[in-house]
N, C-alpha and C positions, 0 to 999 in steps of 0.2 A: 607940791612935790615936783621934782624934775628928774628926768631920766639920768641914770648914773653912767659912769664911763664904760662899765661892762656892757650896758645896754646899747650905747652908741657904737661901741666896737663890734658888737654882734650884728647890728644893722649894716654897718659899713662892710663887714666881712661878707655877708650874704648878698648885699646889693651890688657890691663892687663899684668902682668909680668909672664912669663913662663921660668923657668930655663932650661928646656929640650926642644929640638926640637920637633915640632908637626906639623901635617898637618892642615891648617886652613880649613874653609868651602869649599873653592875653590880647596883644595888639594895641596896648596903651602906649602913647608916646611918653618917654621917660628920659631923664638926664641926671648926671651927677651920681648921687647915692640913692637913686630910686625916686626922685622928685617927679611928679606928674602934673602938678597944678599949672595950667597955662602952657604946657609944653606942646610944641608942634614940630613937624619936620623942618620948619624954618627957624627953630630956636638956635641962636648962635652958639658956637663952641664956648664952654666955660672952663674955668680953672678949678683946681681942687679947693681953693679957698672959697670960690663962688659956690661950689657944691656943698661945702660945709655950712655956709650961711643958709642955703636953700634947705638943707636937712634940718638945721636948728629951727627954721621957720615952720617947716612941715611938722616937726615934733611937737610944737606948741599945741597944735590942734589935737594930736593924739593924746598928749598929756591931759588936756582939758577933758576929753572924752572919758579917759580912765578915772579922773578925779570926779567927774559928774555921775558916771554910771555905777561906780563901785562904792558901796557905803561902808564896808568893813575896813579896818586898818590894814595897811600893806607895808611890808618891808621895802627897802629901796630896790632890792633885786626883784621882788614880786611886781612892783610898780613898773620897773624898767622892762621886764619881760612882757608885761601887758602892753606897754607903749610900743614895743617892737611889733607885737602881734597886730595892734590897731593900725600902726603905720602901714603894714603890709596888707591887711584884710579889711580895714575900715572898722566901724563899730559893731558889726553884726555879732561877733563872738561874745561881746560884753552884753549885748541885748538878748542873747540866747542862753543856752545851758551853762556855758562857762561863767557868765556874769551872775546868773541865778544861783549857781552853787557858791560862788564867792560871797554873794550877799547873804547867804544863809550861814556863812562861816565855814563852809566845807572846802577848805583850801586844797586838801589832797584830791578830792573829787574834781575840783576845778582843774587841777594840773593834768588830769587824765584827758581833758577835752582838747588840749593844745593840738595834738596830732590829728584830730579830726578836721583841722583846717589846712589840709595839704593839697587841695584841688584848685585848679584854675580853669577858666573857660578858654579852650583852645578850639578855634573855628566853631564856636558856639556850643561845644560839648564840654561838660564838666569832666576834667581829666586829672587823675592823681599825678602829682609832680614830685619826683624823688628829691629834688633840691628843696622844695617846700617842706617835705617831711623832715629833712635834715635840719632845716631852720626851726621848725616847730619843736623838734627834740632839743635843740640848743636853747630855745626860749623856755621850754619846760625845765631844763637843767638849771637855768638862771633863776627861774621862779622858785625852785626848790632849794637853791643854794643858800647856805647860811654865811658864806664868806663875804667879806666886804667887796662891793662892786665899784667902789669909788676910787 
């Protein structure tokens, strides 16, 4: 399964486009639409087209994690919401309570876990971030949506 258009648009909305490398709130070098792999302060400026390619490449790994860690069937929107979450947080949510609930078939219970993943390490301290809460609520809405996301 691949992330749908609604999932990609959600990621792009919350990540925003940045042509130049920058440090995010957690101090991680980032570029484009949230790409971090191999990014340093010396990474050259990129175009939106380059950023889209980086995003698609990054999403392959997130899609693979969702496919590997979740054993129950998912709708396109559920899959896409999980890919967005994994793209932003890594695989920890799927290895924890959210993934366990999903794999038991408790889709509603799993949806309640999204907003627990709204913290980031800022200067070494785990800190609630309002923007992350907004993103988690948008991912939860997508996860619960029955509308076509393609």
